[in-house]
C-alpha positions as CSV (number, residue, x, y, z in Angstrom):
1,M,32.0,133.3,191.6
2,A,30.4,135.1,194.6
3,R,26.9,134.4,193.3
4,M,27.7,130.7,193.0
5,I,28.6,130.6,196.7
6,S,25.9,133.0,197.9
7,G,23.0,131.3,196.1
8,P,23.0,128.1,198.2
9,A,23.7,130.1,201.4
10,I,20.7,132.4,200.7
11,G,18.6,129.4,199.9
12,W,19.4,127.8,203.2
13,R,18.4,131.0,205.1
14,I,15.1,130.9,203.2
15,V,14.4,127.3,204.1
16,Q,15.2,128.2,207.8
17,G,12.7,131.1,207.6
18,Q,15.4,133.7,208.2
19,W,13.9,136.3,205.9
20,D,15.6,139.1,207.7
21,L,18.9,137.7,206.5
22,A,17.9,136.2,203.2
23,A,16.2,139.2,201.7
24,P,19.1,141.7,202.2
25,A,21.6,139.1,201.0
26,L,19.6,138.5,197.8
27,A,19.4,142.2,197.2
28,V,23.2,142.6,197.6
29,S,23.9,139.7,195.3
30,A,21.6,141.1,192.6
31,A,23.1,144.6,192.9
32,S,26.7,143.3,192.9
33,D,26.0,141.4,189.7
34,W,24.7,144.6,188.0
35,L,27.5,146.7,189.3
36,D,30.2,144.2,188.2
37,G,28.7,144.1,184.7
38,L,28.5,147.9,184.5
39,A,32.1,148.3,185.7
40,A,33.4,145.7,183.2
41,R,31.7,147.5,180.3
42,K,32.8,151.0,181.4
43,L,36.4,149.9,182.0
44,D,36.5,147.6,179.0
45,Q,37.5,144.7,181.2
46,Q,35.0,142.1,179.9
47,S,36.7,138.7,179.5
48,V,35.8,135.7,177.4
49,L,35.7,133.4,180.5
50,G,33.5,135.9,182.3
51,S,31.0,135.9,179.4
52,Y,30.6,132.2,180.0
53,L,30.7,132.2,183.8
54,D,28.3,135.2,184.3
55,P,25.1,133.5,183.0
56,I,26.0,130.3,184.8
57,A,26.5,132.2,188.1
58,D,23.1,133.8,187.5
59,K,21.5,130.4,187.1
60,V,23.1,129.0,190.3
61,L,21.8,132.0,192.3
62,I,18.3,132.0,190.9
63,G,18.1,128.2,190.8
64,S,19.1,127.9,194.5
65,V,16.7,130.6,195.7
66,T,13.9,129.2,193.5
67,I,14.2,125.7,195.0
68,A,14.4,127.2,198.5
69,L,11.3,129.3,197.9
70,T,9.5,126.2,196.7
71,K,10.5,124.3,199.8
72,A,9.3,127.2,201.9
73,G,6.0,127.2,200.2
74,S,6.4,130.6,198.5
75,L,6.5,129.3,194.9
76,P,4.5,126.5,193.3
77,V,6.4,123.4,192.2
78,A,5.3,123.8,188.5
79,L,6.9,127.3,188.3
80,A,10.1,126.2,189.9
81,F,10.2,123.3,187.4
82,V,9.9,125.6,184.5
83,I,12.7,128.0,185.8
84,V,15.2,125.4,186.9
85,G,14.3,122.8,184.2
86,R,15.0,125.3,181.4
87,D,18.4,126.3,182.9
88,V,19.5,122.7,183.5
89,G,18.4,121.8,180.0
90,L,20.4,124.6,178.4
91,V,23.6,123.8,180.3
92,A,23.3,120.0,179.9
93,G,22.4,120.3,176.2
94,G,25.3,122.6,175.5
95,A,27.8,120.4,177.4
96,L,26.6,117.3,175.6
97,M,26.8,119.0,172.2
98,R,30.3,120.2,172.8
99,A,31.4,116.8,174.1
100,R,30.0,115.2,170.9
101,Q,31.9,117.7,168.8
102,L,35.1,116.7,170.6
103,G,34.5,113.0,170.1
104,W,33.6,112.4,173.7
105,R,37.1,113.2,174.9
106,W,38.2,115.8,177.5
107,P,40.8,118.1,176.1
108,G,41.0,120.4,179.0
109,A,38.8,123.4,180.0
110,A,40.5,125.9,177.7
111,E,39.8,123.7,174.6
112,F,36.4,122.6,175.8
113,F,35.2,126.2,176.2
114,R,37.2,127.3,173.2
115,L,39.1,130.0,175.1
116,G,42.1,129.9,172.8
117,G,43.0,132.3,170.0
118,G,41.0,133.0,166.8
119,T,37.3,133.7,166.4
120,A,36.5,131.1,169.1
121,A,37.9,133.5,171.7
122,A,35.2,136.1,171.1
123,P,32.9,136.7,174.1
124,V,29.4,135.3,173.8
125,S,26.2,137.3,174.4
126,P,22.8,136.3,175.8
127,L,19.7,136.8,173.7
128,L,17.6,139.8,174.6
129,I,14.7,137.7,175.8
130,S,17.1,135.9,178.1
131,K,18.2,139.2,179.6
132,I,14.6,140.2,180.2
133,N,13.8,136.8,181.6
134,T,16.7,137.0,184.1
135,V,15.5,140.4,185.3
136,L,12.0,139.0,185.8
137,Q,13.3,135.9,187.6
138,L,15.3,138.1,190.0
139,G,12.2,140.3,190.5
140,L,10.1,137.3,191.3
141,V,12.4,135.7,193.9
142,G,13.2,139.1,195.3
143,G,9.5,139.8,195.6
144,C,8.9,136.5,197.4
145,A,11.7,137.3,199.8
146,L,10.3,140.8,200.5
147,Q,6.9,139.3,201.1
148,G,8.4,137.0,203.7
149,L,10.1,139.9,205.4
150,L,7.6,142.7,205.1
151,G,4.3,141.1,204.0
152,W,4.6,142.9,200.7
153,P,4.0,142.6,197.7
154,S,0.7,140.9,197.7
155,G,0.1,137.3,196.6
156,E,-1.9,138.5,193.6
157,A,1.0,140.7,192.4
158,L,3.5,137.8,192.8
159,L,1.1,135.5,190.9
160,S,1.0,137.9,187.9
161,L,4.8,138.3,188.0
162,G,5.1,134.5,188.2
163,M,3.0,134.0,185.1
164,L,5.0,136.6,183.2
165,T,8.3,135.0,184.3
166,A,7.1,131.5,183.3
167,G,6.1,132.9,179.9
168,T,9.4,134.5,179.2
169,T,11.3,131.5,180.5
170,I,9.5,129.2,178.0
171,W,10.0,131.9,175.3
172,S,13.7,132.2,175.9
173,A,14.1,128.4,175.8
174,A,12.3,128.3,172.5
175,A,14.4,131.1,171.1
176,Y,17.6,129.3,172.0
177,A,16.3,126.1,170.4
178,R,15.4,128.0,167.3
179,A,18.7,129.7,167.0
180,F,20.5,126.4,167.7
181,L,18.6,124.6,164.9
182,A,19.2,127.6,162.5
183,A,22.9,127.3,163.2
184,G,22.8,123.6,162.1
185,G,23.8,122.3,165.5
186,K,27.2,124.1,165.4
187,Q,26.4,126.2,168.5
188,A,25.1,125.0,171.8
189,P,23.3,127.4,174.2
190,V,24.4,127.4,177.8
191,G,22.4,129.6,180.1
192,G,22.5,132.6,177.8
193,S,25.8,131.7,176.0
194,A,27.0,129.3,173.4
195,I,29.4,126.7,174.8
196,A,30.7,125.8,171.4
197,G,31.9,129.3,170.7
198,G,30.5,132.4,169.0
199,S,27.3,134.2,170.0
200,L,23.8,133.2,169.1
201,P,21.8,135.7,167.0
202,A,19.5,138.0,168.9
203,L,15.8,137.6,168.5
204,P,13.4,140.3,168.1
205,R,5.6,137.8,205.7
206,P,6.2,140.1,208.4
207,S,8.6,138.4,210.9
208,R,11.5,136.1,211.1
209,G,10.6,132.4,210.8
210,K,7.4,132.9,208.9
211,R,6.8,131.9,205.4
212,G,6.3,134.3,202.5
213,A,3.0,134.4,200.6
214,R,2.6,131.5,198.2
215,V,2.3,132.3,194.5
216,K,-0.8,130.1,194.0
217,Q,-1.4,128.3,190.8
């Protein structure tokens, strides 16, 4: 939940050119996400609800920062469209599919997300390519924030990372579509999860107030 709140706040700092506040806050958010996941696995405290909310929280954080970086001139619109558009499409598509399965009625959150007993209560897992894509997205937005704060990394390095991120974003979207079609429409991806229950099969600048380097197209 902290990432859902911190994402828009960090984005606002970026738009205001406050890189000295945005960059550290983004680093803390990314680190806390990793530490939370590690602790949950080590202590065996992973929850079904958490397996749904975690990927959505990641998308809120990355999406907010991506839009802000585009507004600040640090990311091209086309790249932001690929990143945000893919996530919005997955979440919206999953929600619509689940709504259709329920006859377009609202049975309550527990039933909608299938958090009850039985096999539907099993936690869902993101595809491997989606995990890789999330790491690259965080690296890209973090790199842009660092460039705004320290003037490093270079625009060329960010361009290369941006192209790699765009490629894995498209690849992950295609992988989810393929897995969904293979399941006969019984599962709906939602940002690394399946909203209809069950998991999808895994497939092989230097001062405050200044803009970061633009990742040119």
